[in-house]
LUMGU-728672 format. One record per residue (C-alpha): x, y, z; chain; residue number from 0; residue in three letters. Coordinates in nm, 3 decimals. Each point is the difference from the previous one (the first is absolute). Layout:
BEGIN
NODE         x         y         z   unit   pos   code
NODE         X         Y         Z      A   NUM    ALA
...
END
This chain:
BEGIN
NODE         x         y         z   unit   pos   code
NODE     3.048    -3.118     4.921      A     0    UNK
NODE    -0.026    -0.223    -0.300      A     1    UNK
NODE     0.242    -0.296     0.017      A     2    UNK
NODE     0.071    -0.259    -0.260      A     3    UNK
NODE     0.218    -0.285     0.083      A     4    UNK
NODE     0.134    -0.227    -0.262      A     5    UNK
NODE     0.138    -0.352     0.070      A     6    UNK
NODE     0.079    -0.320    -0.188      A     7    UNK
NODE     0.305     0.110    -0.196      A     8    UNK
NODE     0.311    -0.194    -0.027      A     9    UNK
NODE     0.224    -0.206    -0.218      A    10    UNK
NODE    -0.169    -0.225    -0.273      A    11    UNK
NODE     0.138    -0.195    -0.276      A    12    UNK
NODE    -0.103     0.066    -0.361      A    13    UNK
NODE    -0.326    -0.191    -0.084      A    14    UNK
NODE    -0.110     0.020     0.368      A    15    UNK
NODE    -0.300     0.174     0.172      A    16    UNK
NODE    -0.043     0.227     0.283      A    17    UNK
NODE    -0.281     0.192     0.177      A    18    UNK
NODE     0.026     0.344     0.131      A    19    UNK
NODE    -0.226     0.151     0.255      A    20    UNK
NODE    -0.073     0.351     0.103      A    21    UNK
NODE    -0.182     0.057     0.321      A    22    UNK
NODE    -0.184     0.349     0.008      A    23    UNK
NODE    -0.111     0.205     0.301      A    24    UNK
NODE    -0.127     0.358     0.055      A    25    UNK
NODE    -0.179    -0.001    -0.330      A    26    UNK
NODE    -0.353    -0.088    -0.123      A    27    UNK
NODE     0.126    -0.333    -0.155      A    28    UNK
NODE    -0.324    -0.097    -0.165      A    29    UNK
NODE    -0.015     0.338    -0.184      A    30    UNK
NODE     0.359    -0.015    -0.108      A    31    UNK
NODE     0.156    -0.096    -0.318      A    32    UNK
NODE     0.331    -0.183     0.084      A    33    UNK
NODE     0.289    -0.074    -0.212      A    34    UNK
NODE     0.325    -0.154    -0.027      A    35    UNK
NODE     0.301     0.174    -0.177      A    36    UNK
NODE     0.379    -0.088    -0.024      A    37    UNK
NODE     0.307     0.179    -0.053      A    38    UNK
NODE     0.311    -0.170    -0.120      A    39    UNK
NODE     0.355     0.156     0.058      A    40    UNK
NODE     0.040     0.292    -0.230      A    41    UNK
NODE    -0.349    -0.009    -0.123      A    42    UNK
NODE    -0.309     0.191     0.068      A    43    UNK
NODE    -0.283    -0.140     0.201      A    44    UNK
NODE    -0.252    -0.182    -0.205      A    45    UNK
NODE    -0.345    -0.137     0.025      A    46    UNK
NODE    -0.040    -0.376     0.059      A    47    UNK
NODE    -0.366    -0.034     0.060      A    48    UNK
NODE    -0.288     0.194     0.173      A    49    UNK
NODE    -0.340    -0.113     0.142      A    50    UNK
NODE    -0.294     0.247     0.052      A    51    UNK
NODE    -0.244    -0.013     0.288      A    52    UNK
NODE    -0.239    -0.186    -0.237      A    53    UNK
NODE     0.249    -0.261    -0.077      A    54    UNK
NODE     0.107     0.103    -0.349      A    55    UNK
NODE     0.350    -0.077    -0.087      A    56    UNK
NODE     0.276     0.155    -0.216      A    57    UNK
NODE     0.337    -0.163    -0.088      A    58    UNK
NODE     0.325     0.121    -0.156      A    59    UNK
NODE     0.064    -0.185    -0.331      A    60    UNK
NODE     0.317    -0.142     0.151      A    61    UNK
NODE    -0.181    -0.198     0.252      A    62    UNK
NODE    -0.340    -0.077    -0.171      A    63    UNK
NODE    -0.060    -0.368     0.028      A    64    UNK
NODE     0.247    -0.046     0.273      A    65    UNK
NODE    -0.138     0.225     0.270      A    66    UNK
NODE    -0.321     0.011     0.210      A    67    UNK
NODE    -0.103     0.296     0.233      A    68    UNK
NODE    -0.265    -0.065     0.254      A    69    UNK
NODE    -0.135     0.158     0.303      A    70    UNK
NODE    -0.152    -0.119     0.327      A    71    UNK
NODE    -0.215     0.293     0.146      A    72    UNK
NODE    -0.063    -0.191     0.319      A    73    UNK
NODE     0.379    -0.003     0.063      A    74    UNK
NODE     0.095     0.344    -0.158      A    75    UNK
NODE     0.240    -0.184    -0.218      A    76    UNK
NODE     0.094    -0.011    -0.353      A    77    UNK
NODE     0.207    -0.268    -0.159      A    78    UNK
NODE     0.208    -0.051    -0.312      A    79    UNK
NODE     0.073    -0.347    -0.107      A    80    UNK
NODE     0.262    -0.046    -0.284      A    81    UNK
NODE     0.084    -0.319    -0.181      A    82    UNK
NODE     0.270    -0.075    -0.265      A    83    UNK
NODE     0.229     0.247     0.158      A    84    UNK
NODE     0.286     0.143    -0.214      A    85    UNK
NODE     0.308     0.172     0.099      A    86    UNK
NODE    -0.138     0.327    -0.152      A    87    UNK
NODE    -0.269    -0.022     0.272      A    88    UNK
NODE     0.284     0.086     0.252      A    89    UNK
NODE    -0.099     0.333     0.173      A    90    UNK
NODE    -0.138     0.154     0.310      A    91    UNK
NODE    -0.371    -0.040     0.008      A    92    UNK
NODE    -0.224     0.260     0.143      A    93    UNK
NODE    -0.354     0.006     0.111      A    94    UNK
NODE    -0.202     0.313    -0.073      A    95    UNK
NODE    -0.340     0.119     0.080      A    96    UNK
NODE    -0.231     0.275    -0.100      A    97    UNK
NODE    -0.372     0.097     0.033      A    98    UNK
NODE    -0.076     0.285    -0.211      A    99    UNK
NODE     0.337     0.122    -0.118      A   100    UNK
NODE     0.113    -0.056    -0.349      A   101    UNK
NODE     0.338    -0.140     0.122      A   102    UNK
NODE     0.074    -0.224     0.282      A   103    UNK
NODE    -0.005     0.209     0.326      A   104    UNK
NODE     0.152    -0.223     0.240      A   105    UNK
NODE     0.296    -0.243    -0.035      A   106    UNK
NODE     0.155    -0.273     0.216      A   107    UNK
NODE     0.367    -0.035     0.059      A   108    UNK
NODE     0.060    -0.268    -0.269      A   109    UNK
NODE     0.112    -0.374     0.012      A   110    UNK
NODE     0.286    -0.128    -0.207      A   111    UNK
NODE    -0.061    -0.275    -0.250      A   112    UNK
NODE     0.308    -0.163    -0.157      A   113    UNK
NODE    -0.046    -0.253    -0.264      A   114    UNK
NODE     0.317    -0.204    -0.070      A   115    UNK
NODE     0.075    -0.161    -0.340      A   116    UNK
END
């Protein structure tokens, strides 16, 4: 079955950086659109960034200029690098994957990112 395993979350000071990783298995990774989403307490899950199989990227306005999504097809892994972190970036970050569906079809278990002021 499809498994997405996130790692790299933790406690970071405001202004700091982090890199999240998501290792995928059980899916044709090269054909997949991968994405990072986040959910803060009391809020709905929201898009952070996506990257298509062709490498096209899309970012939420709230992270543009601070986030970079990338993928390594040889490692079946997608990354999210975020700089200049703000307390409002605090959330559980989820990795998602899809191939032909409109919405993400598969999700990881999430990794907590906490940004202290």
